[in-house]
C-alpha positions in Angstrom: 9.5 21.4 -18.3 6.7 24.1 -18.0 8.2 27.4 -17.0 5.2 28.9 -15.4 4.6 26.4 -12.6 8.1 26.5 -11.0 7.8 30.3 -10.9 4.7 30.1 -8.7 5.0 30.2 -5.0 5.0 26.8 -3.2 1.5 27.5 -1.7 0.1 27.9 -5.2 1.8 24.8 -6.5 0.4 22.8 -3.6 -3.1 24.2 -4.4 -2.9 23.3 -8.1 -1.6 19.8 -7.2 -4.4 19.3 -4.7 -7.1 20.5 -7.2 -5.6 18.1 -9.9 -5.7 15.3 -7.4 -9.4 16.0 -6.5 -10.3 16.2 -10.2 -8.6 12.9 -11.0 -10.3 11.2 -8.0 -13.7 12.4 -9.1 -13.1 11.4 -12.7 -12.2 7.8 -11.5 -15.3 7.8 -9.3 -17.5 8.6 -12.3 -16.3 5.4 -14.0 -16.6 3.4 -10.7 -12.9 2.6 -10.4 -12.2 1.0 -7.1 -9.9 3.1 -4.8 -10.2 6.0 -7.2 -9.5 8.4 -4.2 -6.1 6.7 -3.9 -5.2 5.9 -7.5 -6.1 9.4 -8.9 -3.9 11.4 -6.6 -1.1 8.8 -7.0 -1.2 9.2 -10.8 -1.3 13.0 -10.7 1.6 13.1 -8.2 3.7 10.7 -10.4 3.3 13.0 -13.4 4.1 16.1 -11.3 7.1 14.5 -9.6 8.6 13.3 -12.9 7.9 16.4 -15.0 8.2 19.3 -12.4 9.2 18.1 -9.0 10.1 20.2 -6.0 7.2 19.1 -3.7 7.2 16.4 -1.0 4.6 15.5 1.6 5.9 15.3 5.2 6.3 11.8 6.5 4.1 12.6 9.5 1.1 13.3 7.2 1.7 9.9 5.5 1.8 8.1 8.8 -1.3 9.8 10.1 -3.2 8.9 6.9 -2.1 5.3 7.3 -3.5 5.5 10.9 -6.9 6.6 9.5 -6.9 3.6 7.2 -5.9 1.5 10.2 -8.9 2.6 12.2 -11.1 1.9 9.2 -9.7 -1.7 9.2 -10.4 -1.9 12.9 -14.1 -1.2 12.2 -14.2 -4.3 9.9 -12.5 -6.7 12.3 -15.4 -8.3 14.1 -15.2 -11.3 16.4 -16.5 -13.5 13.5 -13.8 -12.2 11.1 -11.1 -12.8 13.7 -12.3 -16.3 14.3 -12.3 -17.1 10.6 -8.7 -15.9 10.4 -7.6 -18.1 13.3 -9.2 -21.1 11.7 -7.4 -20.6 8.4 -3.9 -20.0 9.6 -2.3 -23.1 7.9 -3.6 -21.9 4.5 -2.3 -18.4 5.2 1.1 -19.6 6.1 1.2 -21.7 2.8 0.1 -18.6 0.8 2.8 -16.5 2.4 5.4 -19.1 1.7 4.3 -19.4 -2.0 4.4 -15.6 -2.4 7.9 -15.3 -0.9 9.2 -18.2 -3.0 7.8 -16.6 -6.2 9.3 -13.3 -5.3 12.7 -14.9 -4.7 12.6 -16.6 -8.2 11.6 -13.3 -9.9 14.2 -11.4 -8.0 17.0 -13.8 -9.0 16.0 -13.5 -12.7 15.9 -9.7 -12.5 19.3 -9.3 -10.8 20.8 -11.7 -13.2 19.5 -10.1 -16.4 18.3 -6.6 -15.3 21.6 -4.8 -15.2 21.2 -3.5 -11.6 23.6 -3.7 -8.7 23.1 -7.1 -6.9 22.4 -6.0 -3.3 20.3 -3.0 -4.3 18.2 -4.9 -6.8 17.8 -7.7 -4.2 16.2 -5.3 -1.7 14.1 -3.7 -4.5 12.5 -7.1 -5.4 11.9 -8.2 -1.9 8.1 -8.0 -1.2 7.1 -6.0 1.9 6.3 -2.6 3.0 8.2 -0.3 0.7 9.2 2.1 3.5 10.5 -0.8 5.6 12.5 -2.3 2.7 14.1 1.1 1.8 15.1 1.6 5.5 16.6 -1.9 5.7 18.4 -1.5 2.4 19.9 1.8 3.5 21.3 0.1 6.6 22.9 -2.5 4.3 24.6 0.2 2.3 22.4 -0.4 -0.8 21.2 2.6 -2.9 17.9 3.6 -1.3 16.8 5.7 -4.3 16.9 2.6 -6.6 15.3 0.4 -4.0 12.5 3.0 -3.4 11.9 3.3 -7.1 11.7 -0.5 -7.6 9.4 -0.9 -4.6 7.1 1.8 -5.8 7.1 0.7 -9.4 5.8 -2.6 -8.2 3.2 -0.9 -5.9 1.9 1.1 -8.8 1.6 -2.0 -11.0 -0.1 -3.9 -8.2 -2.5 -1.1 -7.4 -3.5 -0.4 -11.0 -4.0 -4.1 -11.8 -5.8 -4.7 -8.5 -8.3 -2.0 -9.3 -8.7 -3.2 -12.9 -9.2 -6.8 -11.9 -11.9 -5.6 -9.3 -13.5 -3.5 -12.0 -13.7 -6.2 -14.6 -14.9 -8.8 -12.2 -17.9 -6.6 -11.7 -16.9 -5.4 -8.3 -17.3 -1.6 -8.3 -16.7 1.1 -5.8 -20.0 2.0 -4.3 -18.4 4.0 -1.5 -17.1 2.6 1.8 -19.9 1.1 3.8 -17.9 2.1 6.9 -17.9 5.8 6.1 -20.0 7.9 8.4 -21.8 11.1 7.5 -20.5 14.5 8.6 -21.0 15.0 12.4 -24.4 16.6 13.1 -24.6 16.4 16.9 -22.4 16.9 19.9 -22.2 13.1 20.3 -21.0 12.7 16.7 -18.3 15.3 17.2 -17.2 13.5 20.4 -17.0 10.2 18.6 -14.9 11.8 15.8 -12.5 13.4 18.3 -12.1 10.0 20.1 -11.5 8.3 16.8 -8.8 10.9 15.8 -7.2 10.3 19.3 -7.1 6.6 18.6 -5.4 7.4 15.2 -2.7 9.6 16.8 -2.1 7.3 19.8 -1.8 4.2 17.6 0.7 5.9 15.3 2.7 7.5 18.1 3.0 4.2 20.0 3.9 1.9 17.2 5.3 3.7 14.2 8.9 3.1 15.3 8.4 -0.2 17.1 6.8 -2.2 14.3 7.1 -2.5 10.6 4.2 -0.6 9.1 3.5 0.4 12.7 1.7 3.6 11.7 -0.9 1.3 10.1 -0.9 -1.7 12.4 -0.8 0.4 15.7 -4.2 2.0 15.1 -5.5 -1.4 13.8 -4.6 -3.1 17.1 -5.7 -0.2 19.4 -8.9 0.5 17.5 -9.8 -3.2 17.4 -9.4 -3.6 21.1 -11.4 -0.5 22.0 -14.0 -1.2 19.4 -14.6 -4.8 20.3 -14.6 -4.0 24.0 -17.3 -1.4 23.5 -15.1 1.3 25.0 -15.4 3.7 22.0 -17.5 4.2 18.9 -15.2 4.6 15.9 -16.5 7.0 13.2 -14.8 8.2 10.0 -16.6 10.7 7.8 -16.2 10.2 4.1 -14.3 13.4 3.6 -11.7 12.3 6.1 -11.3 9.0 4.4 -10.9 10.7 1.0 -8.2 13.0 2.4 -6.3 10.1 3.9 -6.5 8.1 0.6 -5.3 11.2 -1.3 -2.4 11.8 1.0 -1.2 8.2 0.8 -1.5 8.2 -3.0 0.2 11.6 -3.4 3.0 10.6 -1.0 3.8 7.5 -3.1 3.5 9.4 -6.4 5.8 12.3 -5.3 8.6 9.8 -4.5 9.1 9.4 -8.3 11.3 12.1 -9.7 13.4 12.6 -12.9 16.7 11.9 -11.2 15.5 8.5 -9.9 14.0 7.6 -13.3 17.2 8.4 -15.0 19.1 6.1 -12.6 16.8 3.2 -13.4 15.8 4.0 -17.0 17.7 1.2 -18.6 16.1 -1.4 -16.3 12.7 0.2 -16.0 11.0 -2.1 -18.6 12.5 -5.2 -17.0 11.4 -4.0 -13.6 7.8 -3.5 -14.9 7.9 -6.9 -16.6 9.2 -8.6 -13.4 6.4 -6.9 -11.4 3.8 -8.1 -13.9 5.2 -11.7 -13.9 5.1 -11.7 -10.1 1.6 -10.4 -10.0 0.5 -13.1 -12.5 2.1 -15.9 -10.5 0.6 -14.6 -7.2 -2.8 -14.6 -9.0 -2.3 -18.4 -9.5 -1.6 -18.8 -5.8 -4.8 -16.7 -5.1 -6.7 -19.3 -7.1 -5.3 -22.0 -4.8 -6.3 -20.0 -1.8 -9.9 -19.8 -3.1 -10.0 -23.6 -3.3 -8.7 -24.1 0.2 -10.6 -21.3 2.0 -13.8 -21.0 -0.1 -13.4 -17.3 -0.4 -13.9 -15.0 -3.4 -11.1 -14.7 -6.0 -10.9 -10.9 -5.5 -10.3 -11.3 -1.8 -7.6 -13.9 -2.3 -6.0 -11.9 -5.1 -5.7 -8.8 -3.0 -4.5 -10.8 -0.1 -1.7 -12.4 -2.0 -0.7 -9.5 -4.3 2.9 -8.3 -3.6 1.8 -4.7 -2.9 1.6 -2.6 0.2 -0.7 -3.4 3.1 -2.3 0.1 3.1 -3.0 0.2 -0.7 -4.4 -3.4 -0.8 -6.6 -2.7 2.2 -8.0 0.5 0.6 -9.0 -1.5 -2.5 -10.4 -4.3 -0.4 -12.6 -1.9 1.6 -13.8 -0.1 -1.5 -14.7 -3.3 -3.3 -16.3 -4.9 -0.2 -13.8 -7.8 -0.4 -12.9 -9.9 2.7 -10.9 -7.2 4.5 -10.0 -9.5 7.4 -8.3 -12.0 5.0 -6.5 -9.3 3.1 -5.2 -7.6 6.3 -4.2 -10.9 7.9 -2.3 -12.3 4.9 -0.6 -9.0 4.1 0.4 -8.5 7.7 1.7 -12.0 8.0 3.8 -11.6 4.9 5.1 -8.2 6.1 6.4 -9.6 9.4 7.8 -12.6 7.7 9.7 -10.4 5.2 11.1 -8.3 8.0 12.4 -11.5 9.6 13.8 -13.2 6.5 14.3 -10.2 4.2 18.0 -9.8 4.9 18.6 -13.4 4.1 16.5 -13.3 1.0 18.4 -10.2 -0.2 21.8 -11.8 0.3 20.7 -14.9 -1.5 19.3 -12.9 -4.5 22.5 -10.8 -4.6 24.7 -13.9 -5.0 23.1 -14.4 -8.5 24.0 -10.9 -9.7 26.5 -10.6 -12.5 29.9 -9.1 -11.7 29.9 -5.3 -12.2 
């Protein structure tokens, strides 16, 4: 471990971490990596958390950043997009069922041969919002550290592969088309203040009432106000980059040396299980493209077993069908919250005796 960094004050360590995150984000932007503003800070924070540690972002910053992404989603949900989602609900239900079934099979194989405690590993392999799965696992007396690590290992795999697939399919990050320039007039500043108020109100109203409520609350509130012509939502690019960076750093800083030591023996199997699940979900994405006549990258991001926020960020940056991605990811999230405990108990039955 470097001895110079821990001796610095916390403010200096935060500053160095922030500068490293900005540098990584800009480096990925140079090679046109989708969601580089999210992936760069996440990678830097993982390295920092594992090698040095001692820093952690407040949960409120993470939730507000999710709220910013939620308002960005609200800007993309036009009446045409919503109508397309309603018309395709049978295919979306089928895709959700396929993803959950594949996750169940992979989870059973992992708890049988991965060497992890049955109930804990079951929650770790259940696809859904990582924070929601950790909270539900803790209520079931499972080890939340291992569950969090397993969830975020899969999120990292999904995000990196999602960005690489987008890149090699020729879909590059050209900057979000929904990002606004910096405010230049009193009207622009007023729209920005109203938008921030929508973010705060949506997070405050829903973050404890809904799974992923910090994201879905601003989506719902922003969509209603935007479609009704009540407000003009505006999000300057620096604000979006800050939100992306906070979400990425929050995920990355969850990784620390103690957690990795706890799961070290099963880490390779966890990564392999994540990659197998991603590959199987890619096959289901191909099926979705046949039934819905959408692009493969949109279906791939919609069916990937990652987080709603991270998949949405990649979808926006690659100009994929954001409505489809948000709808499918949200549907699976609520389905997992309903059937997650039953899935975890079923997977745990296949675990080998300790």
